[in-house]
C-alpha positions as a printed Julia matrix, in Angstrom:
110×3 Matrix{Float64}:
 -17.24   -3.36    6.53
 -16.03   -0.93    4.11
 -14.42   -2.41    0.76
 -10.68   -1.56    1.38
 -11.07   -3.32    5.02
 -11.98   -6.64    3.23
  -9.47   -6.47    0.75
  -7.01   -5.83    3.74
  -8.37   -8.64    5.72
  -8.26  -11.05    2.53
  -4.22   -9.65    2.06
  -3.41  -10.45    5.56
  -4.66  -14.25    4.74
  -2.2   -14.49    1.64
   0.98  -12.91    2.78
   4.04  -13.59    0.74
   6.93  -15.2     2.11
   8.64  -11.8     2.77
   5.96  -10.23    4.79
   5.18  -13.48    6.84
   9.06  -13.23    7.9
   9.13   -9.78    8.54
   5.85   -9.92   10.58
   7.35  -12.39   12.95
   9.88   -9.64   14.12
   7.46   -6.74   13.97
   4.17   -8.2    15.69
   3.68   -8.22   19.33
   5.72   -4.89   19.82
   8.93   -6.82   19.59
  10.43   -3.98   17.71
  11.32   -0.99   19.98
   8.06   -1.81   21.85
   5.7    -0.16   19.0
   2.49   -1.51   17.49
   2.86   -2.45   13.74
  -0.23   -3.21   11.64
  -0.27   -5.36    8.76
  -2.13   -4.7     5.56
  -3.5    -1.41    7.0
  -5.36    1.13    4.9
  -4.1     4.35    4.58
  -5.13    7.12    1.91
  -6.87    4.75   -0.23
  -4.14    2.5    -0.4
  -3.11   -0.75    1.82
   0.13   -0.43    3.39
   2.43   -3.5     3.89
   3.18   -2.62    7.38
   2.09    0.68    9.25
   3.31    1.95   12.85
   0.3     4.36   13.55
   2.24    5.93   16.75
   5.41    7.02   14.63
   3.5     7.18   11.39
   5.93    4.82    9.73
   5.08    2.69    6.87
   6.84   -0.57    5.45
   6.4    -1.71    1.68
   7.91   -5.04    0.6
   8.62   -5.04   -3.23
   9.0    -7.89   -5.28
   9.93   -8.29   -8.89
   6.48   -6.73  -10.19
   7.26   -3.67   -8.76
  10.25   -2.74  -10.98
   7.43   -2.48  -13.51
   5.25   -0.01  -11.83
   7.39    2.74  -10.45
   5.3     5.67  -11.21
   2.36    3.6    -9.51
   4.55    3.41   -6.41
   5.78    6.8    -6.47
   2.13    8.29   -6.5
   1.16    5.81   -3.93
   4.33    6.92   -1.67
   3.34   10.55   -2.2
  -0.24    9.98   -0.93
   0.78    8.38    2.07
   3.21   10.84    2.82
   1.08   13.72    2.69
  -1.04   11.76    5.29
   2.2    12.28    7.57
   3.99    9.11    7.18
   7.4     8.11    6.36
   7.57    5.41    3.79
  10.24    2.42    3.96
  10.7     0.2     1.02
  12.54   -3.11    0.78
  12.86   -5.66   -1.71
  11.32   -9.17   -0.83
  14.97  -10.79   -1.15
  16.45   -8.49    1.1
  13.9    -9.14    3.99
  14.53  -12.84    3.2
  18.13  -13.2     2.76
  19.31  -10.18    4.43
  16.56   -9.92    7.5
  19.11   -8.44   10.37
  20.16   -5.69    8.11
  16.19   -4.95    7.12
  15.62   -4.49   10.78
  18.56   -2.29   11.7
  17.38   -0.07    9.12
  14.09    0.17   10.42
  15.2     0.7    14.07
  17.45    3.51   12.55
  14.56    5.33   10.81
  12.49    4.73   13.8
  14.96    7.02   16.25
């Protein structure tokens, strides 16, 4: 198995609270009947969540991400070069404003 897939599997087993909370709403085609994958490799990076059918990536950012804006921008650019749209949400928004986050995802799916 390629190294990135091994790392993706490890990340699935150590999900953050925000990732677990959002996954409860995305898994099993619960959102618009679309299949989401978690910790899915794209363009040499591991996306937090991806819907391959509609080419949408959802990234969750914690406090650490405020210090790595240039890395995140390059990562987003490369993922978008592969035809995906990237949505970013702060972990706190997922945990405290789940309905609003889900509404925004649904808006972007249309």
